[in-house]
All heavy atoms as an XYZ file, in Angstrom:
853
protein
N      21.209     43.328     68.079
C      19.976     43.686     68.745
C      18.830     42.787     68.288
O      18.013     42.387     69.098
C      19.676     45.160     68.450
C      18.482     45.680     69.179
S      18.808     45.814     70.911
C      17.751     47.114     71.367
N      18.803     42.487     66.990
C      17.733     41.640     66.482
C      17.832     40.225     67.036
O      16.816     39.591     67.319
C      17.742     41.598     64.949
C      17.266     42.866     64.298
C      18.389     43.870     64.105
O      19.555     43.528     64.393
O      18.106     44.995     63.692
N      19.061     39.722     67.195
C      19.214     38.364     67.721
C      18.775     38.296     69.186
O      18.191     37.289     69.618
C      20.656     37.892     67.570
O      21.526     38.729     68.302
N      19.019     39.348     69.957
C      18.564     39.381     71.347
C      17.039     39.363     71.413
O      16.451     38.643     72.229
C      19.115     40.618     72.052
C      18.683     40.814     73.500
C      19.247     39.691     74.357
C      19.131     42.157     74.008
N      16.386     40.132     70.539
C      14.920     40.120     70.493
C      14.398     38.746     70.084
O      13.422     38.252     70.653
C      14.408     41.175     69.502
C      13.973     42.446     70.161
C      14.909     43.350     70.629
C      12.636     42.733     70.325
C      14.509     44.516     71.235
C      12.228     43.895     70.931
C      13.177     44.790     71.386
O      12.777     45.937     71.997
N      15.053     38.127     69.102
C      14.595     36.816     68.636
C      14.759     35.754     69.720
O      13.856     34.938     69.937
C      15.364     36.414     67.382
N      15.888     35.771     70.413
C      16.118     34.792     71.477
C      15.136     35.009     72.616
O      14.544     34.055     73.147
C      17.578     34.864     71.961
C      18.512     34.322     70.882
C      17.769     34.096     73.260
C      19.969     34.568     71.149
N      14.928     36.266     73.003
C      14.001     36.564     74.093
C      12.577     36.159     73.728
O      11.857     35.576     74.549
C      14.056     38.056     74.439
O      15.406     38.416     74.729
C      13.182     38.374     75.624
N      12.168     36.433     72.507
C      10.825     36.048     72.066
C      10.677     34.536     72.051
O       9.647     33.995     72.480
C      10.535     36.631     70.670
O      10.727     38.046     70.713
C       9.124     36.327     70.226
N      11.705     33.837     71.587
C      11.659     32.375     71.573
C      11.611     31.770     72.961
O      10.864     30.818     73.210
N      12.394     32.313     73.887
C      12.393     31.797     75.259
C      11.050     32.060     75.927
O      10.502     31.186     76.606
C      13.564     32.416     76.068
C      13.411     32.157     77.546
C      14.886     31.871     75.573
N      10.501     33.254     75.744
C       9.190     33.551     76.321
C       8.103     32.643     75.750
O       7.219     32.179     76.470
C       8.820     35.014     76.097
C       9.494     36.033     76.998
C       9.133     37.444     76.557
C       9.098     35.823     78.430
N       8.170     32.376     74.459
C       7.186     31.501     73.831
C       7.320     30.077     74.348
O       6.315     29.429     74.672
C       7.345     31.522     72.303
O       7.223     32.866     71.838
C       6.303     30.659     71.624
N       8.559     29.577     74.446
C       8.764     28.207     74.929
C       8.316     28.064     76.383
O       7.628     27.093     76.731
C      10.237     27.825     74.783
N       8.678     29.016     77.219
C       8.261     28.954     78.623
C       6.744     29.080     78.750
O       6.122     28.395     79.569
C       8.948     30.048     79.432
S      10.721     29.804     79.612
N       6.149     29.947     77.947
C       4.697     30.102     77.974
C       3.972     28.845     77.547
O       2.990     28.441     78.178
N       4.450     28.188     76.489
C       3.819     26.947     76.052
C       3.980     25.841     77.088
O       3.058     25.054     77.324
C       4.403     26.494     74.720
C       3.922     27.247     73.495
C       4.665     26.788     72.260
C       2.432     27.070     73.317
N       5.151     25.765     77.709
C       5.369     24.764     78.756
C       4.405     24.974     79.915
O       3.810     24.023     80.423
C       6.814     24.825     79.236
C       7.097     23.904     80.399
C       7.230     22.537     80.193
C       7.214     24.395     81.691
C       7.482     21.685     81.258
C       7.459     23.551     82.760
C       7.596     22.196     82.534
O       7.840     21.359     83.584
N       4.236     26.224     80.326
C       3.350     26.492     81.459
C       1.875     26.321     81.112
O       1.075     25.949     81.959
C       3.607     27.896     81.998
C       4.931     28.066     82.744
C       5.153     29.534     83.101
C       4.960     27.212     83.983
N       1.507     26.602     79.866
C       0.113     26.416     79.458
C      -0.273     24.937     79.492
O      -1.421     24.591     79.782
C      -0.122     27.020     78.051
C      -1.408     26.537     77.428
C      -0.143     28.533     78.141
N       0.681     24.059     79.262
C       0.403     22.628     79.239
C       0.471     21.974     80.622
O       0.370     20.758     80.727
C       1.376     21.926     78.288
C       1.241     22.343     76.824
C       2.328     21.699     75.997
C      -0.127     21.995     76.293
N       0.645     22.752     81.664
C       0.681     22.217     83.022
C      -0.731     21.849     83.488
O      -1.724     22.236     82.873
C       1.285     23.232     83.994
C       2.673     23.679     83.633
C       3.677     22.580     83.693
N       3.786     22.119     85.072
C       4.430     21.040     85.439
N       5.018     20.299     84.552
N       4.494     20.689     86.699
N      -0.825     21.126     84.594
C      -2.112     20.622     85.046
C      -2.833     21.507     86.041
O      -3.952     21.218     86.419
N      -2.214     22.572     86.486
C      -2.848     23.461     87.470
C      -3.180     24.797     86.814
O      -2.622     25.157     85.793
C      -1.936     23.675     88.659
C      -1.637     22.376     89.361
C      -1.199     22.643     90.737
N      -1.038     21.392     91.461
C      -1.688     21.115     92.557
N      -2.549     21.969     93.054
N      -1.481     19.989     93.178
N      -4.090     25.528     87.431
C      -4.581     26.743     86.790
C      -3.605     27.908     86.881
O      -3.500     28.688     85.936
C      -5.926     27.166     87.395
O      -5.787     27.286     88.805
C      -6.997     26.168     87.071
N      -2.888     28.068     88.008
C      -1.989     29.214     88.124
C      -0.855     29.178     87.097
O      -0.576     30.198     86.466
C      -1.431     29.335     89.547
C      -0.550     30.528     89.721
C      -1.094     31.809     89.730
C       0.817     30.395     89.848
C      -0.291     32.923     89.871
C       1.627     31.494     89.999
C       1.074     32.761     90.013
N      -0.176     28.027     86.869
C       0.828     28.013     85.796
C       0.233     28.288     84.411
O       0.903     28.878     83.557
C       1.413     26.602     85.865
C       1.196     26.175     87.250
C      -0.106     26.798     87.662
N      -1.008     27.893     84.194
C      -1.649     28.187     82.908
C      -1.828     29.693     82.733
O      -1.568     30.250     81.660
C      -2.988     27.435     82.789
C      -3.772     27.902     81.575
C      -2.752     25.946     82.718
N      -2.233     30.377     83.797
C      -2.408     31.829     83.732
C      -1.057     32.522     83.485
O      -0.956     33.424     82.653
C      -3.071     32.351     85.024
C      -3.067     33.866     85.063
C      -4.484     31.821     85.146
N      -0.016     32.075     84.175
C       1.315     32.659     83.978
C       1.815     32.356     82.562
O       2.432     33.209     81.913
C       2.299     32.138     85.046
C       3.708     32.591     84.755
C       1.874     32.602     86.423
N       1.532     31.163     82.054
C       1.924     30.816     80.687
C       1.234     31.679     79.647
O       1.859     32.106     78.667
N      -0.046     31.941     79.841
C      -0.751     32.829     78.916
C      -0.190     34.251     78.963
O      -0.090     34.930     77.932
C      -2.244     32.845     79.237
C      -3.025     31.592     78.859
C      -4.446     31.672     79.385
C      -3.019     31.406     77.361
N       0.198     34.686     80.154
C       0.806     36.014     80.284
C       2.152     36.061     79.566
O       2.454     37.039     78.861
C       0.970     36.370     81.771
O      -0.296     36.266     82.408
C       1.503     37.769     81.940
N       2.970     35.021     79.718
C       4.252     34.982     79.016
C       4.062     34.937     77.499
O       4.826     35.554     76.754
C       5.075     33.782     79.482
C       5.687     33.873     80.870
C       6.437     32.594     81.202
C       6.603     35.068     80.990
N       3.043     34.213     77.050
C       2.763     34.203     75.609
C       2.337     35.574     75.103
O       2.707     35.976     73.995
C       1.682     33.164     75.296
C       2.143     31.718     75.244
C       0.955     30.791     75.064
C       3.136     31.517     74.135
N       1.576     36.304     75.908
C       1.185     37.650     75.471
C       2.401     38.582     75.439
O       2.503     39.429     74.550
C       0.080     38.208     76.362
O       0.581     38.555     77.632
N       3.338     38.412     76.371
C       4.574     39.203     76.321
C       5.388     38.867     75.072
O       5.968     39.753     74.438
C       5.435     38.951     77.554
C       4.881     39.475     78.850
C       5.317     38.972     80.058
C       3.909     40.468     78.887
C       4.816     39.436     81.257
C       3.396     40.934     80.078
C       3.861     40.415     81.251
O       3.359     40.882     82.438
N       5.427     37.583     74.722
C       6.153     37.182     73.516
C       5.519     37.779     72.262
O       6.215     38.237     71.354
C       6.202     35.663     73.417
N       4.198     37.800     72.222
C       3.509     38.397     71.068
C       3.778     39.895     71.007
O       3.981     40.459     69.925
C       1.997     38.092     71.133
C       1.223     38.923     70.141
C       1.754     36.625     70.892
N       3.812     40.560     72.167
C       4.114     41.989     72.183
C       5.516     42.260     71.660
O       5.717     43.198     70.875
C       3.975     42.545     73.601
C       2.546     42.593     74.063
O       1.622     42.497     73.270
N       2.360     42.725     75.359
N       6.495     41.467     72.074
C       7.854     41.646     71.549
C       7.913     41.381     70.050
O       8.613     42.071     69.310
C       8.824     40.712     72.270
C       9.373     41.181     73.592
C      10.287     40.118     74.185
C      10.134     42.480     73.428
N       7.168     40.365     69.602
C       7.144     40.058     68.175
C       6.547     41.197     67.374
O       7.088     41.601     66.344
C       6.364     38.766     67.946
C       6.225     38.389     66.510
C       7.316     37.917     65.801
C       5.014     38.508     65.854
C       7.203     37.574     64.467
C       4.888     38.176     64.534
C       5.989     37.700     63.833
N       5.421     41.729     67.842
C       4.798     42.851     67.132
C       5.704     44.079     67.122
O       5.803     44.781     66.117
C       3.457     43.205     67.774
C       2.304     42.247     67.549
C       1.110     42.683     68.364
C       1.958     42.159     66.087
N       6.370     44.321     68.236
C       7.247     45.480     68.317
C       8.453     45.326     67.389
O       8.900     46.295     66.778
C       7.708     45.681     69.758
C       8.342     47.004     70.003
C       7.602     48.167     69.939
C       9.696     47.104     70.289
C       8.181     49.396     70.153
C      10.284     48.323     70.505
C       9.528     49.467     70.445
N       8.956     44.118     67.256
C      10.117     43.911     66.387
C       9.742     43.961     64.907
O      10.611     44.158     64.059
C      10.801     42.590     66.701
O       9.961     41.511     66.366
N       8.475     43.784     64.570
C       8.068     43.831     63.169
C       8.187     45.237     62.575
O       8.246     45.393     61.364
C       6.629     43.338     63.008
C       6.470     41.851     63.170
S       7.334     40.910     61.926
C       8.788     40.384     62.775
N       8.224     46.244     63.424
C       8.375     47.608     62.931
C       9.803     47.967     62.575
O      10.067     49.045     62.058
N      10.716     47.075     62.831
C      12.119     47.372     62.584
C      12.733     48.016     63.812
O      12.165     48.942     64.387
N      13.842     47.485     64.230
C      14.494     47.986     65.426
C      15.483     49.072     65.038
O      16.584     48.793     64.568
C      15.184     46.833     66.161
C      14.270     45.692     66.562
C      15.077     44.537     67.128
C      13.261     46.169     67.568
N      15.083     50.312     65.205
C      15.963     51.429     64.897
C      16.350     52.122     66.192
O      15.537     52.274     67.098
C      15.264     52.454     63.982
O      14.101     52.944     64.640
C      14.855     51.827     62.666
N      17.590     52.509     66.265
C      18.041     53.275     67.421
C      18.138     54.736     67.027
O      18.485     55.078     65.892
C      19.410     52.781     67.913
O      20.342     52.857     66.840
C      19.316     51.339     68.393
N      17.808     55.606     67.917
C      17.805     57.049     67.692
C      16.887     57.443     66.550
O      17.149     58.398     65.824
C      19.226     57.574     67.419
C      20.161     57.341     68.582
O      19.655     57.288     69.728
O      21.372     57.195     68.364
N      15.792     56.704     66.383
C      14.829     57.037     65.348
C      13.877     58.120     65.833
O      13.345     58.060     66.928
N      13.688     59.117     65.014
C      12.810     60.231     65.378
C      11.379     59.917     64.970
O      11.099     58.930     64.312
C      13.287     61.505     64.691
N      10.479     60.762     65.404
C       9.099     60.670     64.939
C       9.075     60.995     63.450
O      10.039     61.500     62.885
C       8.221     61.631     65.721
N       7.951     60.693     62.811
C       7.863     60.924     61.367
C       7.952     62.422     61.085
O       7.154     63.218     61.576
C       6.552     60.345     60.808
C       6.526     58.847     61.041
C       6.402     60.675     59.335
C       5.248     58.179     60.608
N       8.926     62.793     60.299
C       9.137     64.186     59.915
C       9.101     64.288     58.411
O       9.044     63.287     57.693
C      10.480     64.688     60.451
C      10.661     64.611     61.970
C      12.078     64.968     62.335
C       9.691     65.521     62.670
N       9.150     65.499     57.916
C       9.145     65.693     56.473
C      10.491     65.306     55.885
O      11.535     65.510     56.481
C       8.844     67.157     56.150
C       7.468     67.585     56.609
C       7.248     69.070     56.421
O       8.129     69.750     55.882
O       6.187     69.540     56.829
N      10.453     64.743     54.719
C      11.693     64.395     54.042
C      12.170     62.996     54.392
O      11.668     62.355     55.305
N      13.156     62.528     53.628
C      13.680     61.185     53.896
C      14.553     61.189     55.153
O      15.599     61.830     55.207
C      14.500     60.875     52.643
C      14.881     62.213     52.098
C      13.779     63.149     52.464
N      14.102     60.485     56.150
C      14.862     60.388     57.395
C      14.631     59.005     57.996
O      13.691     58.302     57.636
C      14.418     61.468     58.380
N      15.488     58.635     58.896
C      15.342     57.364     59.601
C      14.379     57.582     60.762
O      14.713     58.249     61.729
C      16.709     56.898     60.101
C      16.657     55.488     60.634
O      15.767     54.723     60.200
O      17.499     55.152     61.489
N      13.171     57.056     60.629
C      12.156     57.303     61.649
C      11.620     55.979     62.201
O      11.768     54.935     61.595
C      11.005     58.139     61.102
C      10.248     57.506     59.964
C       9.170     56.688     60.219
C      10.599     57.747     58.647
C       8.477     56.093     59.196
C       9.911     57.159     57.614
C       8.848     56.332     57.886
O       8.166     55.746     56.873
N      11.011     56.072     63.345
C      10.394     54.902     63.983
C       8.971     54.745     63.452
O       8.226     55.712     63.352
C      10.384     55.078     65.488
N       8.618     53.516     63.133
C       7.290     53.241     62.600
C       6.277     53.236     63.749
O       6.413     52.477     64.706
C       7.290     51.882     61.903
C       6.042     51.640     61.088
O       5.249     52.586     60.927
O       5.868     50.514     60.605
N       5.240     54.079     63.703
C       4.296     54.151     64.824
C       3.250     53.037     64.836
O       2.624     52.799     65.860
C       3.630     55.506     64.629
C       3.704     55.750     63.167
C       4.989     55.121     62.710
N       3.049     52.334     63.717
C       2.007     51.305     63.670
C       2.288     50.140     64.621
O       1.390     49.752     65.383
C       1.813     50.806     62.241
C       0.710     49.770     62.051
C      -0.634     50.350     62.439
C       0.697     49.277     60.633
N       3.493     49.555     64.641
C       3.729     48.476     65.615
C       3.622     48.947     67.064
O       3.186     48.192     67.933
C       5.146     48.000     65.319
C       5.405     48.422     63.936
C       4.617     49.671     63.735
N       3.967     50.195     67.324
C       3.837     50.723     68.678
C       2.372     50.803     69.086
O       2.011     50.474     70.223
C       4.503     52.080     68.773
C       5.995     52.013     68.551
C       6.632     53.387     68.502
O       6.015     54.377     68.868
N       7.875     53.445     68.049
N       1.516     51.206     68.155
C       0.081     51.255     68.441
C      -0.492     49.852     68.619
O      -1.344     49.622     69.487
C      -0.653     51.983     67.316
N      -0.019     48.900     67.808
C      -0.485     47.519     67.955
C      -0.063     46.923     69.297
O      -0.833     46.214     69.943
C       0.053     46.660     66.808
C      -0.574     46.884     65.440
C       0.164     46.070     64.386
C      -2.034     46.520     65.463
N       1.165     47.213     69.731
C       1.641     46.696     71.012
C       0.859     47.324     72.156
O       0.499     46.642     73.128
C       3.161     46.931     71.169
C       3.618     46.693     72.586
C       3.927     46.027     70.219
N       0.575     48.599     72.070
C      -0.212     49.247     73.110
C      -1.602     48.627     73.211
O      -2.100     48.348     74.311
C      -0.320     50.748     72.835
C      -1.045     51.575     73.882
C      -0.305     51.489     75.208
C      -1.158     53.010     73.427
N      -2.216     48.345     72.075
C      -3.518     47.683     72.069
C      -3.409     46.264     72.617
O      -4.269     45.816     73.384
C      -4.082     47.658     70.640
O      -4.109     48.992     70.134
C      -5.471     47.074     70.606
N      -2.342     45.557     72.253
C      -2.153     44.185     72.731
C      -1.915     44.151     74.234
O      -2.332     43.205     74.908
C      -0.995     43.529     71.991
N      -1.255     45.159     74.784
C      -1.032     45.218     76.232
C      -2.365     45.357     76.958
O      -2.619     44.676     77.955
C      -0.071     46.362     76.587
C       1.348     46.017     76.148
C      -0.100     46.673     78.072
C       2.318     47.174     76.251
N      -3.227     46.220     76.456
C      -4.537     46.421     77.088
C      -5.377     45.156     76.988
O      -6.003     44.725     77.969
C      -5.258     47.630     76.447
C      -6.680     47.746     76.938
C      -4.490     48.904     76.718
N      -5.397     44.523     75.833
C      -6.164     43.293     75.658
C      -5.581     42.174     76.515
O      -6.310     41.385     77.117
C      -6.215     42.902     74.168
C      -7.056     43.921     73.406
C      -6.779     41.497     73.985
C      -7.007     43.755     71.915
N      -4.251     42.091     76.599
C      -3.612     41.074     77.429
C      -3.918     41.249     78.902
O      -4.123     40.268     79.629
N      -3.958     42.481     79.368
C      -4.303     42.735     80.760
C      -5.742     42.327     81.049
O      -6.024     41.688     82.068
C      -4.093     44.208     81.106
C      -4.442     44.540     82.521
C      -3.621     44.144     83.559
C      -5.597     45.241     82.817
C      -3.948     44.435     84.872
C      -5.937     45.544     84.120
C      -5.102     45.143     85.148
N      -6.656     42.652     80.144
C      -8.057     42.269     80.332
C      -8.212     40.751     80.290
O      -8.964     40.177     81.093
C      -8.921     42.924     79.262
N      -7.493     40.087     79.388
C      -7.565     38.637     79.303
C      -7.016     37.996     80.570
O      -7.595     37.034     81.091
C      -6.775     38.140     78.089
C      -6.842     36.647     77.936
S      -5.344     35.765     77.462
C      -4.005     36.649     78.094
N      -5.920     38.521     81.106
C      -5.341     37.975     82.327
C      -6.291     38.145     83.504
O      -6.480     37.210     84.302
C      -3.997     38.651     82.627
O      -3.124     38.458     81.509
C      -3.354     38.073     83.861
N      -6.916     39.302     83.609
C      -7.874     39.525     84.687
C      -9.055     38.567     84.573
O      -9.509     37.997     85.578
C      -8.360     40.972     84.671
N      -9.549     38.345     83.373
C     -10.667     37.428     83.170
C     -10.284     35.997     83.517
O     -11.033     35.279     84.183
C     -11.157     37.509     81.720
C     -12.236     36.519     81.408
C     -13.518     36.697     81.889
C     -11.968     35.405     80.639
C     -14.516     35.786     81.609
C     -12.955     34.478     80.351
C     -14.232     34.678     80.838
N      -9.101     35.555     83.091
C      -8.678     34.181     83.347
C      -8.423     33.961     84.835
O      -8.719     32.890     85.367
C      -7.448     33.833     82.490
C      -6.834     32.515     82.884
C      -7.830     33.798     81.026
N      -7.896     34.968     85.540
C      -7.685     34.832     86.984
C      -9.027     34.678     87.699
O      -9.186     33.818     88.576
C      -6.881     36.032     87.534
C      -6.955     36.112     89.036
C      -5.437     35.939     87.086
N      -9.999     35.488     87.342
C     -11.331     35.373     87.958
C     -11.966     34.032     87.615
O     -12.591     33.378     88.460
C     -12.228     36.551     87.524
C     -11.653     37.863     88.021
C     -13.645     36.358     87.998
C     -11.546     37.949     89.527
N     -11.798     33.580     86.381
C     -12.332     32.281     85.975
C     -11.666     31.151     86.756
O     -12.336     30.206     87.190
C     -12.131     32.087     84.470
C     -12.783     30.896     83.811
C     -14.297     31.034     83.874
C     -12.334     30.788     82.376
N     -10.358     31.225     86.974
C      -9.648     30.200     87.739
C     -10.073     30.212     89.203
O     -10.220     29.152     89.817
C      -8.139     30.416     87.621
N     -10.280     31.402     89.751
C     -10.743     31.483     91.138
C     -12.137     30.883     91.283
O     -12.429     30.188     92.260
C     -10.726     32.936     91.612
C      -9.338     33.491     91.817
S      -9.290     35.246     92.162
C     -10.313     35.383     93.594
N     -12.996     31.131     90.328
C     -14.348     30.573     90.365
C     -14.321     29.055     90.223
O     -15.033     28.335     90.931
C     -15.177     31.210     89.246
C     -16.559     30.650     89.055
C     -17.502     31.189     90.092
N     -18.794     30.572     90.010
C     -19.850     31.133     89.435
N     -19.756     32.332     88.915
N     -20.999     30.502     89.406
N     -13.471     28.560     89.323
C     -13.368     27.113     89.139
C     -12.802     26.446     90.385
O     -13.238     25.357     90.759
C     -12.490     26.798     87.928
N     -11.866     27.106     91.055
C     -11.313     26.539     92.295
C     -12.362     26.501     93.398
O     -12.445     25.543     94.144
C     -10.111     27.329     92.751
C      -9.570     26.831     94.082
C      -8.198     27.349     94.382
N      -7.758     27.081     95.721
C      -7.429     25.896     96.206
N      -7.526     24.834     95.439
N      -7.021     25.756     97.448
N     -13.169     27.541     93.475
C     -14.180     27.554     94.533
C     -15.274     26.518     94.283
O     -15.814     25.948     95.224
C     -14.795     28.946     94.663
O     -15.577     29.251     93.531
N     -15.602     26.241     93.043
C     -16.642     25.263     92.744
C     -16.128     23.833     92.769
O     -16.826     22.929     93.235
C     -17.276     25.560     91.387
C     -18.167     26.766     91.410
C     -18.893     26.978     90.102
O     -18.767     26.116     89.201
O     -19.578     27.994     89.986
N     -14.900     23.602     92.277
C     -14.375     22.241     92.206
C     -13.644     21.835     93.482
O     -13.485     20.646     93.750
C     -13.435     22.101     91.010
N     -13.153     22.798     94.239
C     -12.440     22.477     95.458
C     -10.959     22.224     95.263
O     -10.250     21.931     96.206
N     -10.467     22.301     94.036
C      -9.031     22.179     93.772
C      -8.679     23.063     92.589
O      -9.546     23.667     91.965
C      -8.634     20.715     93.515
C      -9.367     20.123     92.340
O      -9.831     20.832     91.469
N      -9.491     18.807     92.331
N      -7.389     23.141     92.271
C      -6.976     24.039     91.194
C      -6.431     23.289     89.986
O      -5.669     23.847     89.205
C      -5.953     25.050     91.704
C      -4.655     24.407     92.123
O      -4.655     23.202     92.383
O      -3.650     25.127     92.177
N      -6.839     22.053     89.798
C      -6.442     21.318     88.601
C      -7.303     21.771     87.424
O      -8.461     22.129     87.577
C      -6.583     19.812     88.810
C      -5.541     19.265     89.732
N      -4.293     18.901     89.308
C      -5.563     19.036     91.062
C      -3.586     18.473     90.327
N      -4.343     18.548     91.414
N      -6.714     21.730     86.261
C      -7.395     22.236     85.072
C      -8.629     21.396     84.745
O      -9.667     21.932     84.368
C      -6.424     22.264     83.873
C      -7.132     22.699     82.608
C      -5.259     23.184     84.155
N      -8.538     20.071     84.928
C      -9.673     19.220     84.600
C     -10.674     19.094     85.745
O     -11.715     18.460     85.583
C      -9.214     17.832     84.160
C      -8.379     17.131     85.216
O      -8.155     17.722     86.285
O      -7.940     16.002     84.946
N     -10.383     19.673     86.912
C     -11.314     19.662     88.021
C     -11.215     18.450     88.919
O     -11.912     18.363     89.914
N     -10.343     17.490     88.570
C     -10.173     16.293     89.390
C      -8.839     16.342     90.107
O      -7.886     16.913     89.614
C     -10.225     15.040     88.517
C     -11.622     14.739     88.037
C     -11.625     13.453     87.263
N     -11.683     13.869     85.866
C     -11.090     13.245     84.878
N     -10.371     12.183     85.090
N     -11.203     13.675     83.658
N      -8.785     15.705     91.252
C      -7.525     15.631     91.977
C      -6.592     14.645     91.291
O      -7.024     13.786     90.533
C      -7.759     15.219     93.430
C      -8.489     16.250     94.227
C      -8.606     15.822     95.651
C      -9.350     16.888     96.439
N      -9.540     16.508     97.821
N      -5.318     14.766     91.567
C      -4.322     13.907     90.933
C      -4.519     12.442     91.323
O      -4.301     11.549     90.521
C      -2.918     14.379     91.319
C      -1.823     13.677     90.584
N      -1.691     13.747     89.218
C      -0.828     12.884     91.023
C      -0.649     13.034     88.847
N      -0.096     12.496     89.927
N      -4.963     12.174     92.546
C      -5.163     10.804     92.989
C      -6.299     10.134     92.221
O      -6.284      8.931     92.005
C      -5.475     10.748     94.496
C      -4.335     11.209     95.370
C      -4.325     12.722     95.553
O      -5.401     13.361     95.426
O      -3.251     13.277     95.797
N      -7.314     10.902     91.813
C      -8.425     10.349     91.061
C      -7.970      9.793     89.714
O      -8.463      8.769     89.255
C      -9.510     11.400     90.830
C     -10.188     11.821     92.122
O     -10.071     11.092     93.124
O     -10.823     12.882     92.110
N      -7.021     10.450     89.084
C      -6.536      9.984     87.801
C      -5.725      8.701     87.944
O      -5.748      7.848     87.076
C      -5.689     11.063     87.123
C      -6.538     12.159     86.549
C      -5.695     13.090     85.758
N      -5.536     14.291     86.587
C      -4.580     15.166     86.440
N      -3.669     15.003     85.542
N      -4.523     16.231     87.202
N      -4.985      8.546     89.039
C      -4.186      7.345     89.238
C      -5.079      6.144     89.538
O      -4.765      5.031     89.165
C      -3.198      7.554     90.385
C      -2.087      8.512     90.029
C      -1.166      8.773     91.199
O      -1.438      8.258     92.295
O      -0.183      9.505     91.007
N      -6.197      6.356     90.242
C      -7.095      5.252     90.563
C      -7.777      4.676     89.330
O      -8.113      3.509     89.291
C      -8.153      5.718     91.563
C      -7.546      6.043     92.927
O      -6.422      5.552     93.189
O      -8.180      6.785     93.697
N      -7.989      5.479     88.316
C      -8.673      5.017     87.106
C      -7.789      4.122     86.255
O      -8.267      3.297     85.515
C      -9.115      6.198     86.254
C     -10.266      6.932     86.834
C     -10.637      8.013     85.884
N     -11.930      8.535     86.226
C     -12.729      9.109     85.381
N     -12.369      9.234     84.129
N     -13.875      9.578     85.757
N      -6.473      4.318     86.291
C      -5.566      3.566     85.420
C      -5.530      2.100     85.758
O      -5.630      1.644     86.818
C      -4.142      4.127     85.521
O      -4.146      5.501     85.330
């Protein structure tokens, strides 16, 4: 189970970094979202992956740690707000620049300068 979480977190991180480095705004937004999902999986796995873990009860028992769950819940809310802000920012930049490139210039403009 831990290896599946590690592989999934690594793939999400790699895909997110690849998309963040793209030249258009929509892949950057999707990349940031994938990175936030990877961080959520990482935070959730830090609590220890227990199956059939009960809530905290009295006495020594195998229980699920509630702190990583609270951190992931907070990270989900912050990630949603960040995604909404970045989408609005990208829409505003597209309306002002007339294209959706991250630097605001069309691809042909960069080739003419070389």
